[in-house]
BALOBA-1460 file (C-alpha; in Angstrom, 3 decimals):
// residues 293
<rec num="1" residu="m" x="21.814" y="-3.780" z="1.969"/>
<rec num="2" residu="p" x="22.405" y="-6.467" z="4.653"/>
<rec num="3" residu="p" x="19.229" y="-7.289" z="6.632"/>
<rec num="4" residu="l" x="20.666" y="-6.027" z="9.925"/>
<rec num="5" residu="q" x="21.333" y="-2.613" z="8.338"/>
<rec num="6" residu="d" x="17.715" y="-2.273" z="7.207"/>
<rec num="7" residu="p" x="15.958" y="0.444" z="9.255"/>
<rec num="8" residu="v" x="12.765" y="-1.640" z="9.170"/>
<rec num="9" residu="v" x="14.479" y="-4.395" z="11.172"/>
<rec num="10" residu="w" x="15.570" y="-1.855" z="13.794"/>
<rec num="11" residu="a" x="12.046" y="-0.434" z="13.895"/>
<rec num="12" residu="i" x="10.404" y="-3.774" z="14.771"/>
<rec num="13" residu="p" x="10.684" y="-3.260" z="18.562"/>
<rec num="14" residu="f" x="8.991" y="0.129" z="18.201"/>
<rec num="15" residu="f" x="6.228" y="-1.494" z="16.114"/>
<rec num="16" residu="i" x="5.635" y="-3.953" z="18.943"/>
<rec num="17" residu="i" x="5.662" y="-1.237" z="21.600"/>
<rec num="18" residu="l" x="3.166" y="0.900" z="19.686"/>
<rec num="19" residu="i" x="0.846" y="-2.065" z="19.104"/>
<rec num="20" residu="s" x="1.000" y="-2.781" z="22.832"/>
<rec num="21" residu="i" x="0.069" y="0.825" z="23.640"/>
<rec num="22" residu="e" x="-2.800" y="0.732" z="21.148"/>
<rec num="23" residu="l" x="-4.008" y="-2.575" z="22.602"/>
<rec num="24" residu="f" x="-3.943" y="-1.129" z="26.113"/>
<rec num="25" residu="i" x="-5.949" y="1.946" z="25.060"/>
<rec num="26" residu="n" x="-8.329" y="-0.309" z="23.139"/>
<rec num="27" residu="w" x="-8.870" y="-2.446" z="26.266"/>
<rec num="28" residu="r" x="-9.179" y="0.497" z="28.646"/>
<rec num="29" residu="e" x="-11.609" y="2.468" z="26.465"/>
<rec num="30" residu="h" x="-13.530" y="-0.574" z="25.122"/>
<rec num="31" residu="l" x="-12.996" y="0.626" z="21.558"/>
<rec num="32" residu="n" x="-13.198" y="-2.738" z="19.766"/>
<rec num="33" residu="l" x="-10.381" y="-1.823" z="17.386"/>
<rec num="34" residu="y" x="-8.912" y="-5.319" z="17.285"/>
<rec num="35" residu="e" x="-10.131" y="-8.762" z="16.291"/>
<rec num="36" residu="s" x="-7.572" y="-11.246" z="17.588"/>
<rec num="37" residu="k" x="-7.516" y="-13.734" z="14.694"/>
<rec num="38" residu="e" x="-7.408" y="-10.955" z="12.135"/>
<rec num="39" residu="a" x="-4.564" y="-9.236" z="13.958"/>
<rec num="40" residu="m" x="-2.591" y="-12.496" z="14.101"/>
<rec num="41" residu="s" x="-3.113" y="-13.091" z="10.385"/>
<rec num="42" residu="s" x="-1.862" y="-9.548" z="9.702"/>
<rec num="43" residu="i" x="1.265" y="-10.216" z="11.755"/>
<rec num="44" residu="g" x="1.735" y="-13.536" z="9.936"/>
<rec num="45" residu="m" x="1.523" y="-11.801" z="6.563"/>
<rec num="46" residu="g" x="4.085" y="-9.285" z="7.770"/>
<rec num="47" residu="l" x="6.557" y="-11.958" z="8.826"/>
<rec num="48" residu="g" x="6.162" y="-13.781" z="5.517"/>
<rec num="49" residu="s" x="6.675" y="-10.556" z="3.606"/>
<rec num="50" residu="l" x="9.798" y="-9.784" z="5.626"/>
<rec num="51" residu="v" x="11.365" y="-13.146" z="4.740"/>
<rec num="52" residu="i" x="10.587" y="-12.741" z="1.024"/>
<rec num="53" residu="d" x="11.814" y="-9.155" z="1.034"/>
<rec num="54" residu="i" x="15.219" y="-10.158" z="2.368"/>
<rec num="55" residu="l" x="15.734" y="-12.158" z="-0.822"/>
<rec num="56" residu="t" x="14.200" y="-9.750" z="-3.322"/>
<rec num="57" residu="k" x="15.810" y="-6.675" z="-1.790"/>
<rec num="58" residu="g" x="19.237" y="-8.244" z="-2.334"/>
<rec num="59" residu="l" x="18.418" y="-8.785" z="-6.007"/>
<rec num="60" residu="a" x="17.116" y="-5.215" z="-6.264"/>
<rec num="61" residu="y" x="20.282" y="-3.834" z="-4.686"/>
<rec num="62" residu="g" x="22.434" y="-5.727" z="-7.176"/>
<rec num="63" residu="t" x="20.364" y="-4.471" z="-10.105"/>
<rec num="64" residu="y" x="20.392" y="-0.870" z="-8.882"/>
<rec num="65" residu="t" x="24.165" y="-1.070" z="-8.361"/>
<rec num="66" residu="l" x="24.628" y="-2.274" z="-11.929"/>
<rec num="67" residu="l" x="22.482" y="0.540" z="-13.315"/>
<rec num="68" residu="y" x="24.220" y="3.091" z="-11.084"/>
<rec num="69" residu="q" x="27.411" y="2.601" z="-13.117"/>
<rec num="70" residu="y" x="25.624" y="4.294" z="-16.032"/>
<rec num="71" residu="r" x="24.227" y="7.226" z="-14.017"/>
<rec num="72" residu="l" x="23.642" y="10.521" z="-15.780"/>
<rec num="73" residu="f" x="24.390" y="12.728" z="-12.763"/>
<rec num="74" residu="e" x="26.512" y="12.566" z="-9.607"/>
<rec num="75" residu="i" x="24.028" y="13.247" z="-6.806"/>
<rec num="76" residu="g" x="26.149" y="11.796" z="-4.012"/>
<rec num="77" residu="w" x="25.439" y="11.880" z="-0.264"/>
<rec num="78" residu="h" x="24.575" y="15.431" z="0.787"/>
<rec num="79" residu="w" x="21.821" y="16.983" z="2.867"/>
<rec num="80" residu="w" x="20.126" y="18.141" z="-0.319"/>
<rec num="81" residu="s" x="20.429" y="14.612" z="-1.751"/>
<rec num="82" residu="w" x="18.066" y="13.462" z="1.011"/>
<rec num="83" residu="v" x="15.637" y="16.259" z="0.187"/>
<rec num="84" residu="l" x="15.641" y="15.171" z="-3.455"/>
<rec num="85" residu="i" x="15.252" y="11.500" z="-2.679"/>
<rec num="86" residu="v" x="12.294" y="12.083" z="-0.354"/>
<rec num="87" residu="f" x="10.383" y="13.589" z="-3.281"/>
<rec num="88" residu="a" x="11.720" y="11.150" z="-5.906"/>
<rec num="89" residu="d" x="10.987" y="8.066" z="-3.815"/>
<rec num="90" residu="d" x="7.581" y="9.277" z="-2.707"/>
<rec num="91" residu="f" x="6.552" y="10.221" z="-6.261"/>
<rec num="92" residu="t" x="7.565" y="6.731" z="-7.402"/>
<rec num="93" residu="f" x="5.722" y="5.102" z="-4.524"/>
<rec num="94" residu="y" x="2.558" y="7.052" z="-5.358"/>
<rec num="95" residu="w" x="2.415" y="5.692" z="-8.907"/>
<rec num="96" residu="h" x="3.372" y="2.170" z="-7.839"/>
<rec num="97" residu="h" x="0.627" y="2.259" z="-5.211"/>
<rec num="98" residu="r" x="-1.949" y="3.863" z="-7.487"/>
<rec num="99" residu="f" x="-1.427" y="1.333" z="-10.284"/>
<rec num="100" residu="s" x="-1.621" y="-1.434" z="-7.670"/>
<rec num="101" residu="h" x="-5.249" y="-0.360" z="-7.253"/>
<rec num="102" residu="e" x="-6.028" y="0.346" z="-10.896"/>
<rec num="103" residu="i" x="-4.500" y="-2.691" z="-12.662"/>
<rec num="104" residu="r" x="-6.086" y="-5.941" z="-11.579"/>
<rec num="105" residu="i" x="-3.059" y="-8.226" z="-11.733"/>
<rec num="106" residu="l" x="-1.203" y="-5.757" z="-9.501"/>
<rec num="107" residu="w" x="-4.259" y="-5.488" z="-7.259"/>
<rec num="108" residu="a" x="-4.114" y="-9.273" z="-6.882"/>
<rec num="109" residu="a" x="-0.783" y="-8.793" z="-5.111"/>
<rec num="110" residu="h" x="-1.791" y="-5.711" z="-3.141"/>
<rec num="111" residu="v" x="-5.332" y="-6.636" z="-2.082"/>
<rec num="112" residu="n" x="-4.287" y="-8.592" z="1.002"/>
<rec num="113" residu="h" x="-3.183" y="-5.339" z="2.652"/>
<rec num="114" residu="h" x="-6.793" y="-4.162" z="2.368"/>
<rec num="115" residu="s" x="-8.578" y="-7.384" z="3.294"/>
<rec num="116" residu="s" x="-8.611" y="-6.736" z="7.040"/>
<rec num="117" residu="q" x="-12.000" y="-5.483" z="8.212"/>
<rec num="118" residu="t" x="-10.376" y="-3.594" z="11.075"/>
<rec num="119" residu="l" x="-7.787" y="-0.834" z="10.966"/>
<rec num="120" residu="n" x="-5.090" y="-0.775" z="13.603"/>
<rec num="121" residu="l" x="-1.319" y="-0.863" z="13.852"/>
<rec num="122" residu="a" x="-1.327" y="-4.629" z="13.317"/>
<rec num="123" residu="t" x="-3.027" y="-4.019" z="9.956"/>
<rec num="124" residu="a" x="0.050" y="-2.049" z="8.895"/>
<rec num="125" residu="l" x="2.023" y="-5.300" z="9.101"/>
<rec num="126" residu="r" x="-0.385" y="-7.026" z="6.692"/>
<rec num="127" residu="q" x="2.084" y="-6.694" z="3.840"/>
<rec num="128" residu="s" x="1.901" y="-8.320" z="0.424"/>
<rec num="129" residu="w" x="3.920" y="-11.382" z="-0.472"/>
<rec num="130" residu="g" x="3.466" y="-11.044" z="-4.230"/>
<rec num="131" residu="e" x="4.475" y="-7.389" z="-4.437"/>
<rec num="132" residu="q" x="7.943" y="-8.173" z="-3.142"/>
<rec num="133" residu="f" x="8.779" y="-9.938" z="-6.412"/>
<rec num="134" residu="y" x="8.208" y="-6.938" z="-8.697"/>
<rec num="135" residu="k" x="7.775" y="-3.684" z="-6.769"/>
<rec num="136" residu="y" x="11.431" y="-2.679" z="-7.038"/>
<rec num="137" residu="i" x="11.017" y="-2.372" z="-10.818"/>
<rec num="138" residu="w" x="9.245" y="0.956" z="-10.311"/>
<rec num="139" residu="w" x="12.416" y="2.485" z="-8.847"/>
<rec num="140" residu="l" x="14.772" y="1.441" z="-11.695"/>
<rec num="141" residu="w" x="14.937" y="4.994" z="-13.031"/>
<rec num="142" residu="m" x="16.463" y="6.394" z="-9.851"/>
<rec num="143" residu="p" x="19.994" y="4.882" z="-9.991"/>
<rec num="144" residu="l" x="20.176" y="5.926" z="-13.646"/>
<rec num="145" residu="v" x="19.737" y="9.592" z="-12.726"/>
<rec num="146" residu="g" x="22.314" y="9.301" z="-9.944"/>
<rec num="147" residu="f" x="20.692" y="8.183" z="-6.684"/>
<rec num="148" residu="n" x="22.964" y="5.851" z="-4.714"/>
<rec num="149" residu="p" x="21.383" y="2.346" z="-4.419"/>
<rec num="150" residu="l" x="22.033" y="2.134" z="-0.681"/>
<rec num="151" residu="m" x="20.426" y="5.533" z="-0.148"/>
<rec num="152" residu="m" x="17.458" y="4.360" z="-2.224"/>
<rec num="153" residu="l" x="16.846" y="1.260" z="-0.127"/>
<rec num="154" residu="m" x="17.242" y="3.250" z="3.077"/>
<rec num="155" residu="m" x="14.673" y="5.772" z="1.832"/>
<rec num="156" residu="m" x="12.222" y="2.984" z="0.926"/>
<rec num="157" residu="s" x="12.549" y="1.624" z="4.454"/>
<rec num="158" residu="i" x="12.068" y="5.088" z="5.973"/>
<rec num="159" residu="s" x="8.898" y="5.486" z="3.899"/>
<rec num="160" residu="l" x="7.600" y="2.103" z="5.049"/>
<rec num="161" residu="i" x="8.280" y="3.014" z="8.688"/>
<rec num="162" residu="y" x="6.471" y="6.336" z="8.252"/>
<rec num="163" residu="q" x="3.439" y="4.555" z="6.824"/>
<rec num="164" residu="y" x="3.182" y="2.328" z="9.879"/>
<rec num="165" residu="w" x="1.721" y="4.903" z="12.269"/>
<rec num="166" residu="v" x="-1.028" y="6.092" z="9.900"/>
<rec num="167" residu="h" x="-2.867" y="2.767" z="10.349"/>
<rec num="168" residu="t" x="-4.826" y="3.783" z="13.432"/>
<rec num="169" residu="e" x="-8.199" y="5.132" z="14.509"/>
<rec num="170" residu="l" x="-6.843" y="6.648" z="17.705"/>
<rec num="171" residu="i" x="-5.473" y="9.778" z="16.010"/>
<rec num="172" residu="k" x="-8.328" y="11.806" z="14.549"/>
<rec num="173" residu="r" x="-7.019" y="14.995" z="12.911"/>
<rec num="174" residu="l" x="-3.654" y="16.730" z="12.938"/>
<rec num="175" residu="p" x="-3.028" y="20.469" z="12.348"/>
<rec num="176" residu="g" x="-4.346" y="21.680" z="9.005"/>
<rec num="177" residu="w" x="-0.939" y="22.417" z="7.474"/>
<rec num="178" residu="y" x="0.231" y="18.882" z="8.266"/>
<rec num="179" residu="e" x="-2.945" y="17.315" z="6.867"/>
<rec num="180" residu="f" x="-2.467" y="19.339" z="3.674"/>
<rec num="181" residu="i" x="1.097" y="18.170" z="2.986"/>
<rec num="182" residu="f" x="1.547" y="14.777" z="4.631"/>
<rec num="183" residu="n" x="-0.159" y="11.411" z="4.747"/>
<rec num="184" residu="t" x="-2.009" y="11.098" z="8.070"/>
<rec num="185" residu="p" x="-4.239" y="8.567" z="9.832"/>
<rec num="186" residu="s" x="-7.292" y="10.457" z="8.602"/>
<rec num="187" residu="h" x="-6.143" y="10.257" z="4.976"/>
<rec num="188" residu="h" x="-5.159" y="6.617" z="5.295"/>
<rec num="189" residu="r" x="-8.448" y="5.570" z="6.895"/>
<rec num="190" residu="v" x="-10.035" y="6.764" z="3.663"/>
<rec num="191" residu="h" x="-7.573" y="4.669" z="1.674"/>
<rec num="192" residu="h" x="-8.521" y="1.509" z="3.584"/>
<rec num="193" residu="a" x="-12.254" y="2.119" z="3.303"/>
<rec num="194" residu="s" x="-14.581" y="0.171" z="1.021"/>
<rec num="195" residu="n" x="-17.175" y="2.972" z="0.842"/>
<rec num="196" residu="i" x="-17.778" y="3.907" z="-2.795"/>
<rec num="197" residu="r" x="-16.857" y="7.529" z="-2.062"/>
<rec num="198" residu="y" x="-13.464" y="6.462" z="-0.728"/>
<rec num="199" residu="l" x="-12.456" y="3.669" z="-3.154"/>
<rec num="200" residu="d" x="-8.993" y="4.059" z="-4.727"/>
<rec num="201" residu="q" x="-8.262" y="7.375" z="-3.037"/>
<rec num="202" residu="n" x="-5.300" y="8.696" z="-1.028"/>
<rec num="203" residu="h" x="-2.420" y="6.577" z="-2.327"/>
<rec num="204" residu="a" x="0.121" y="8.683" z="-0.430"/>
<rec num="205" residu="g" x="3.245" y="7.276" z="1.125"/>
<rec num="206" residu="i" x="4.676" y="10.213" z="3.075"/>
<rec num="207" residu="l" x="3.377" y="13.186" z="1.067"/>
<rec num="208" residu="v" x="-0.300" y="13.540" z="0.183"/>
<rec num="209" residu="i" x="0.498" y="16.302" z="-2.322"/>
<rec num="210" residu="w" x="0.594" y="13.777" z="-5.184"/>
<rec num="211" residu="d" x="-3.021" y="12.770" z="-4.529"/>
<rec num="212" residu="r" x="-4.017" y="16.415" z="-4.511"/>
<rec num="213" residu="m" x="-2.111" y="17.049" z="-7.753"/>
<rec num="214" residu="f" x="-3.346" y="14.005" z="-9.679"/>
<rec num="215" residu="g" x="-6.988" y="13.909" z="-8.566"/>
<rec num="216" residu="t" x="-7.007" y="10.965" z="-6.179"/>
<rec num="217" residu="f" x="-7.478" y="12.836" z="-2.910"/>
<rec num="218" residu="s" x="-10.562" y="12.453" z="-0.742"/>
<rec num="219" residu="p" x="-10.975" y="13.879" z="2.755"/>
<rec num="220" residu="e" x="-12.402" y="11.769" z="5.546"/>
<rec num="221" residu="l" x="-15.942" y="12.996" z="6.118"/>
<rec num="222" residu="d" x="-17.412" y="13.148" z="9.606"/>
<rec num="223" residu="e" x="-20.784" y="12.102" z="8.208"/>
<rec num="224" residu="e" x="-19.420" y="8.991" z="6.491"/>
<rec num="225" residu="k" x="-17.357" y="6.690" z="8.675"/>
<rec num="226" residu="p" x="-14.944" y="4.459" z="6.739"/>
<rec num="227" residu="i" x="-15.988" y="0.814" z="6.415"/>
<rec num="228" residu="y" x="-12.814" y="-1.238" z="6.305"/>
<rec num="229" residu="g" x="-12.135" y="-4.247" z="4.116"/>
<rec num="230" residu="i" x="-12.677" y="-4.855" z="0.414"/>
<rec num="231" residu="t" x="-15.873" y="-4.749" z="-1.622"/>
<rec num="232" residu="k" x="-16.153" y="-8.553" z="-1.427"/>
<rec num="233" residu="n" x="-14.641" y="-9.580" z="1.897"/>
<rec num="234" residu="i" x="-12.901" y="-12.958" z="2.001"/>
<rec num="235" residu="n" x="-13.583" y="-13.763" z="5.685"/>
<rec num="236" residu="t" x="-10.575" y="-15.999" z="6.201"/>
<rec num="237" residu="h" x="-7.491" y="-15.998" z="8.415"/>
<rec num="238" residu="n" x="-5.599" y="-18.547" z="6.295"/>
<rec num="239" residu="l" x="-2.392" y="-16.803" z="5.217"/>
<rec num="240" residu="f" x="-2.156" y="-18.603" z="1.893"/>
<rec num="241" residu="k" x="-5.763" y="-17.767" z="1.009"/>
<rec num="242" residu="i" x="-5.206" y="-14.145" z="2.000"/>
<rec num="243" residu="a" x="-2.141" y="-13.996" z="-0.255"/>
<rec num="244" residu="s" x="-3.600" y="-15.848" z="-3.250"/>
<rec num="245" residu="h" x="-7.381" y="-15.399" z="-3.415"/>
<rec num="246" residu="e" x="-7.415" y="-12.630" z="-6.016"/>
<rec num="247" residu="y" x="-4.914" y="-14.432" z="-8.256"/>
<rec num="248" residu="i" x="-7.317" y="-17.381" z="-8.237"/>
<rec num="249" residu="d" x="-10.255" y="-15.101" z="-9.093"/>
<rec num="250" residu="v" x="-8.299" y="-13.515" z="-11.946"/>
<rec num="251" residu="w" x="-7.499" y="-16.960" z="-13.341"/>
<rec num="252" residu="r" x="-11.141" y="-18.009" z="-13.159"/>
<rec num="253" residu="d" x="-12.245" y="-14.876" z="-14.986"/>
<rec num="254" residu="v" x="-9.558" y="-15.293" z="-17.640"/>
<rec num="255" residu="k" x="-10.681" y="-18.890" z="-18.276"/>
<rec num="256" residu="r" x="-14.330" y="-17.912" z="-18.749"/>
<rec num="257" residu="a" x="-13.648" y="-14.871" z="-20.928"/>
<rec num="258" residu="p" x="-14.883" y="-15.559" z="-24.483"/>
<rec num="259" residu="t" x="-12.197" y="-13.634" z="-26.390"/>
<rec num="260" residu="f" x="-8.476" y="-13.058" z="-26.091"/>
<rec num="261" residu="s" x="-9.148" y="-9.335" z="-25.730"/>
<rec num="262" residu="d" x="-11.455" y="-9.952" z="-22.786"/>
<rec num="263" residu="k" x="-8.875" y="-12.228" z="-21.179"/>
<rec num="264" residu="l" x="-6.345" y="-9.395" z="-21.301"/>
<rec num="265" residu="k" x="-8.889" y="-6.963" z="-19.895"/>
<rec num="266" residu="y" x="-9.451" y="-9.207" z="-16.869"/>
<rec num="267" residu="i" x="-5.708" y="-9.023" z="-16.239"/>
<rec num="268" residu="f" x="-4.939" y="-5.374" z="-16.996"/>
<rec num="269" residu="y" x="-8.192" y="-3.450" z="-16.529"/>
<rec num="270" residu="s" x="-9.226" y="-2.133" z="-13.131"/>
<rec num="271" residu="p" x="-10.772" y="-4.525" z="-10.587"/>
<rec num="272" residu="g" x="-14.515" y="-4.743" z="-11.120"/>
<rec num="273" residu="w" x="-14.514" y="-4.862" z="-14.924"/>
<rec num="274" residu="s" x="-16.609" y="-7.659" z="-16.419"/>
<rec num="275" residu="h" x="-17.435" y="-8.684" z="-19.967"/>
<rec num="276" residu="d" x="-20.886" y="-9.977" z="-19.029"/>
<rec num="277" residu="g" x="-21.872" y="-8.241" z="-15.804"/>
<rec num="278" residu="p" x="-22.227" y="-4.751" z="-14.321"/>
<rec num="279" residu="d" x="-19.218" y="-2.443" z="-14.364"/>
<rec num="280" residu="l" x="-18.071" y="-2.404" z="-10.742"/>
<rec num="281" residu="r" x="-14.868" y="-0.459" z="-11.215"/>
<rec num="282" residu="a" x="-14.317" y="2.206" z="-8.569"/>
<rec num="283" residu="k" x="-14.451" y="5.126" z="-10.992"/>
<rec num="284" residu="t" x="-17.742" y="3.840" z="-12.439"/>
<rec num="285" residu="l" x="-19.312" y="3.264" z="-9.027"/>
<rec num="286" residu="r" x="-18.274" y="6.742" z="-7.891"/>
<rec num="287" residu="r" x="-19.636" y="8.355" z="-11.072"/>
<rec num="288" residu="n" x="-22.936" y="6.506" z="-10.698"/>
<rec num="289" residu="m" x="-23.171" y="7.618" z="-7.068"/>
<rec num="290" residu="k" x="-22.673" y="11.250" z="-8.063"/>
<rec num="291" residu="e" x="-25.300" y="10.914" z="-10.786"/>
<rec num="292" residu="g" x="-27.725" y="9.300" z="-8.368"/>
<rec num="293" residu="k" x="-27.890" y="5.986" z="-10.232"/>
């Protein structure tokens, strides 16, 4: 899909307008939602990701087109095709996103999106550079069952645009039926929180039903305000450090691991696993919290 046909490119002016509105409300109400250097680093990460994605998306389109020749079904372009692809794309995104939190080498690529200690519409632009080189692999099954490659890439862009507006503290709660079915700012604030209760929850793209179905849903509690950032904040605005710090930490852990098995565990186990220290994986921390440890 040529860059100028990408819905994300056409959405950029609206991103800017919405950030401007949020900034104005932030200034008028003295909300302290923004930290200028952090916001600029988020925008910088977004621009870098956009450049990389132009290259990798072209490769993905070519691969999907090749696979599409061997499709099992003829889905075509119909109104019901869009209904199907919303669910198929969102289901795929859920598992891609969930594993990006639960497998450390994938987390190394994804972590920069969570490293901002504020949550605002600029944070939504804090996109990964590393993910662009492999994320399209998760969608390889879709052209084989008959989804048109161009429709696939359009749907991915629509999903990304949808996920933009949920990165805000200005919208508190939406009607109950909407909160039950769709990803919302309330759900996504939980996802960006470093509170033990909220770690690795709410991986939704558009639909939050997958989190409810597969046990990764957590509501935002009025009595526990989300604390944004990661469990060990990096406190830097250097784009290259933001993009690479966890890869460096993985490499250091792999080097010091005493056995080949432990080296693999540092790569493929969840973030927080250690061969010689406390188990700081999210599921362990949450279990210990429930047990009062």
